[in-house]
N, C-alpha and C positions, 0 to 999 in steps of 0.2 A: 299461073302456076298451079301444077298439079296437086295433089292433096292425096293422103293414104290415112283419115282418120276412121274409124270401125264404127260398125253401125250403132255400136252401144256406146261409145263418146259421142256421135252426130246426136244422140236423144236427146243430151242436156242443150237444153235452145242457145246458152252462151255459147258450147262448142262449135252448134251449128251453124252461128249467126258467124263467126269467124270464119269458120272454115270456106265459107261464098266468099269474106271479106279478099281471103288469104287466093281467092281463087280467081280473082280480077287481076294481079299484079300479074305484068310478063315482062317484069323484070327491066325496064327499058331504061330506068335511072334518070331520068328526067327530074326524079324529086330533090338527085343528090345536089343539082344546084344553087335549088334554093331554099335547102336546109342548115336553119343556123350554125347548129353541132359539127355537121360536115365542114362547112364551109369553114370555123373556125381552128377543126381537130383532125379535119385530112383522114379519118378511120371509117372505112365504107361500115363498121358495126355500129358508128354515129350517125347513119344517114336513115332515112324512113326503109329504105331498100336491105338495108344489111339488122333494122330492127325488126324487118319480119319476117327474112329468115332463123333469127333466133327463135321470134315467140311461133310460127311455123315448129319449128324442131322441138320446143316447150310442149306445147299442145299435144302435137302427134304423139311422141311418146309420152305422152301421159307423167311429166316427171314435175319434182318439184324445182322450183327455179334456183339457180348458181349466182355465183357472186359475177360472172363474166355476162347474165343475162339482167339482172340487176343492174349492175354499174351501166352500160348502155341503153337500157328503159328508164332510168333516173334521169341521164345527161337528157334526155328527151323532157322540150320545153313544151310539148301538146301546142305551139304555136299553129301547124294546121296550113303553114305554106304548102308541104306535099300536094294536099288535098284540091289545093290550087292549080298547081301544075299537073298531076296529074291528069293524062290525058285516058285512064282507063277506071277512073271512078270507082279506084280503090277506099273504101270507107278506113281512113290510118285512123282516123277520132275514135272509132267504138273497139278495132281490134285494141291499141293501144291502151283504152279504157280496160277491157277485157284480160287482158295480160299485168296490168296495176292491182286487178283484185286477186289474180291469180299468184303475183307476187307475194303482198298483203297475208294470204291463205296458208303459203307454203313455204315461205323465205324466211328466217329467222334472224333478223339485221343485229350487227355489235349492238352494244348496252349505248354507248353514246347516240347511237344513231334514232335507236327508238325512244330514246327520253328526251330527243329532240324533234320527232316527228309525234310524239302522244302529247308535248308540250304545245307545240302548235296546233293539233287538233283541239286541245282543251282552253286555246286563248281566243287568237283568230276571230271563230264564228262567234263568237260571246262580246258586243260592243264593251259591258260596265270588264269584264276583264281584262280585253283589250287595253284600254283607257289605262287600266293600273299599270299593266304591262311595261306601257309607253312610260308610265311617271315613273319606275324603276329603270329603265334604260336610260333614262337619260341619266342618273344618278350612276350609273355603272357604267357609263359609254368613256370613262377613262381605263376601264380593263378589257378595251376593244383591240390593243397590240397585242398585249399577253395573251389571249385568248386564238388569235390567230396564228399564231406562232406553235401552237398546237392541235396537229390537222382534225381528230376527231370532236373540236369544240370551238373549228373557222367559221359554221354556222351560226355561233353562240353571238360572235363577234361582228358579222353580217349583221343581226339584227338589231345589235346596238351602234351598228356604223350606219343601217336604215332606218333609226326613232326619230323622231323629227326633233328638232333644239328647243322645240317650244310648244307647250300644249295649244292645239288649235280651238282656237275663237268659236265659241255656239252664236252663230248669227240670232238676231231676235226675229221670235215667231209669228212677229205680225206679216200678215202679208195685205196687200192690196185688192178691197173687193174685187168681185168677175164681174165684165163687163155684159150687160145684160143683152142682149140674150145669151146666157150658156150656150155653147155649142156644141157642150159633150163633158164625158166623165170621165175618168182614169183613176185608174189606182197607182201610186209611184211606191217600187219597192224600197224603203228608207235602207236596206242591206247591214254587211256589221262595220268590215273597215272602212270603208268610206268617211259615214259619220262618225269614225270616229277618227279619223285622219284628217279630213275638211269636209266637214257640214255645209260648208257652204257652198258645195256642188245641190246638192238637193234643194239648197234655200234659193238659190240660182233659180232653178228649175220651177218650185212652185211657186215663184215671182211672177215669170215670164209665162208660164201655163194660166194664170190665174188672169192676170190683163188682157191672154186672147180669150181668155171667156171661158176657158174650162176647168170644170170642177176636178179640185183633187184629193183621194181621198187615201188617206194610211192608214188601214186596218188595225188595229192591235191585234199581237197575237203572231205575227207574221216576225219569221226571223233568218237567219243565213240563208243563201240559196243550196247552198251544201255544197259550191265549186271547190270549196278550198280541200275538201278532205275528200270530195271523187278521184281529184287527182294526184290523191296518195293514195289511191286502193283500199279507202273506209267506205264503201260501197253500203255497207248498211248504216252507218249515220249519215253517209248521206241524202239513204232513200229517209231516212226520220226528218230529214232538215224539209228535202221537199213535202213530203205528204204531209205536214204543220202547215206549209204556207199555201198549200193545195186546200185545205181545212178551209184557211182562214180568207182566201181569194173566192174561192165557189160559194162562200157565203153574198160575196158581193153578189157575183154572177148570179145569184139564183135570185137575188134583190131587184134585178134588172138597169137594165140604162148603161153597162158599164162598154167602154168603147177599145178599152185595153188596158195591158200592165207594161207601165214603160218601167222601164231600167235605165241607169246612167253611167253604170258599170258594166261596162262590153264585157267582160269576163264572167260576170254574174247574167248577161243577157243571153250568152250561149249555152249556159247550162242548164238556166230555166225555158230554153225556146227547145231542148233537149229532155225535158220532162217526160213526154209523151211516148218517149223511146224508152228513158229511165226507168218507168214502171207499166210497162207493156205486159210485162206478166202477171201482175198483178191485179186480181178480178174486180180487186174493188175502190182499183186508182184507177184504172188505164183507161179509161173513158175520159174521166175528169183531170188525167195531167192531159190528154189530148187538149182537152178545151183549155186549158191556161196554157199551153205552149202557144197555142195559136192567137192567143191573146196578147202576147209576149212584142213588147216592139222595145228598139232603143229608143231614146229621145231625139236622136235625130229623125231616125226613121217617123215617125209621128210627125213631129213640126214639119217634114216635107209633102204632109198631108194637109196643111192649114193654110197654105198660099198666103207665107209671110211678105210683107210691103218689102218689093226694091227701094236700098236706101242709100245714098249718096255715097262718093267714094269716103274712106276714111281716110287719115295717113295714117295706118299704122300697116306692117307687114306681118302676117301669120304663119308659122313654118307649120303645119299640119301633119300630125303623127298619127297614121292610120293604126291601131293596134291591133292585134293579131288577131283577137277574139272579135272583129268587127268588120274586120277585112277578110278573112280569113275564116273564122268560124259562122258568121253570120250572113257572108259575101254584100257587105252595106263597103260601098270604098266611093261614092262621086258624092253621096247626100251629103254628110255634112262639111264638105268641101264645097259645095253647092249654093248653102244655106251662107255661111261663111261670106261668099261672096255676095249673096245678097243683100247680107246685110251691110256692106261696103269694106270689109278690109280686104286686103289683095292677100292671094294665098298662094304660101309656093312648096313645092312638094320634093323634101331631100330623097339625098340619091338612095340607092336601095330602102327603100319602103315599105318592100315584103320582108325583109329581114326583122326580125324578134328586136328589140331593146334588153331582154334580158329579163325582168321581171319575170313574166307567168306565175303567178301567185305566189305560192312560197319558194320557185327555184331562186330565184337570189337570195334565199336562206339557205338553201339545201346544195344550190351549187356555187358557191359564190365566188371562184375566179371564175367558169366560164361565166357565168353573169356579168361580171365586170370589165372583161373582154369585148361582149355583146356591146354592154353601155357605151363603153370606150367611143367604138366604133358607132353606133349610133347619133350620140352628140355631133362628134365630128363631122356626119355628113346634115344635122341638124345646120349646127354654127354654120358651115359653109352656105346656108343662103342666107345668112345676116337677116335674121327676123326680128322684128321688136317682142317678139310675143309668142311660144309654143303653145297648141292647141292636141288637145288629145282627149279620148272617151273612156278611158279606162283608168283607176286610181291604181292599179298597180304600177301600170306606165307612168303615171305624173311622177308620181314615188321614185321611180327608181331612173327616171333623167334627171327631174330636181336635183338630185343628189351627185349629176356628173357636169353640169351647166348652169352661170349666175344666170343664164336668159331666165326668164319668169315663164311659167306653166302652167298654165287656167284649163278646166274643161272647155270643152268647144261651145256647151249653151251658159258657160258665164261670161262670155263673149258675148252671144246671144243675148241673153236676159239686158247688158250693157247695153247694145244696139238698140234694141227697143224697150226701152225706157227705165230699165234698172239702173241700180248703182256700177259704178266702177269696178273691176274686180280687184280686192284689197294685193294681189300681187302684183297690180300696174302702178299702184303708188308710188311707187318706189322709183 
């Protein structure tokens, strides 16, 4: 794609990077076939190619974002299916990130939209606030039908719909002692939304790793990875979260003997693996951020290095949902399924596995109609495999899909923990 940025514009490193990305696009349109919003809406401007044109025009002309641009950029899930499909290697992730920052800096959203986004940014990354908000949401759930009829307030209705009907039980803190000799030492990201919505996931991870002889550290002081606000264009807040985590984790790195930083929420994993890029221009953090990104691994990525025992077949069919942030963002596709098969489970792949379930961080709140359509399509494909249980590797997907089906859905690591000596996942006891 030809561009016409001025030398002055290209002196901005963010613009210069976006210009290089834009020039790689050859207009082939392969991305449209795998883009969930284009497949759903059929609008060229709701495809990666269409959004690239809008971003190019906005940045080249150095103009503030307008309502049309914001509408179509907001509809992007950042699922990154287009990057998997693109034959030219267009770095769509960093282009759309830049566009969102530009929107946040130059566009004044309607009051209701500003309030809802501000509310999400002030609550979701903070576990204590999030737990309090969920308690209030359970009480206010009867108001959802009324809020849904008022379009600017539809996101509030979506928040009430997605809130679990009961508070998640926090599992016992005790874990078995590590098997001698200790085979390694890792940090486990505790996270923000996941331990609030389903604390059993990290508990299963600690149990499994400990039985395998892996020492697990959860350093005090870490917080949200920054993904939630990063995808809303709130870059300063996202970078503050990143720097805080880097400071905490680098103390563990400097102490020596750290094999990996493990993440059980793949949306967080994609962002942490991108810390090196996000902070590349920060002279104080660039090198440290790159170190942290290199250590970051999805839990299935790490477990695949431990040569787990092949277990006998068990009578349980698992439909594996591949989270977009795992298959497109981190390019991890086969490892989770291989681990489940090694543990004795029968694994089935739903049709259209490349398409997003519609969760995408805060997307199911901010774009409830498109999200609901994608959820319905995803659930239909999963149920067609006639599974006993659904497995996935991201808390957003788990919450989204669970709201559309009666089939139990658990994190992949919960099934692995069970197979290798841990308790049966609570959601399978029904």
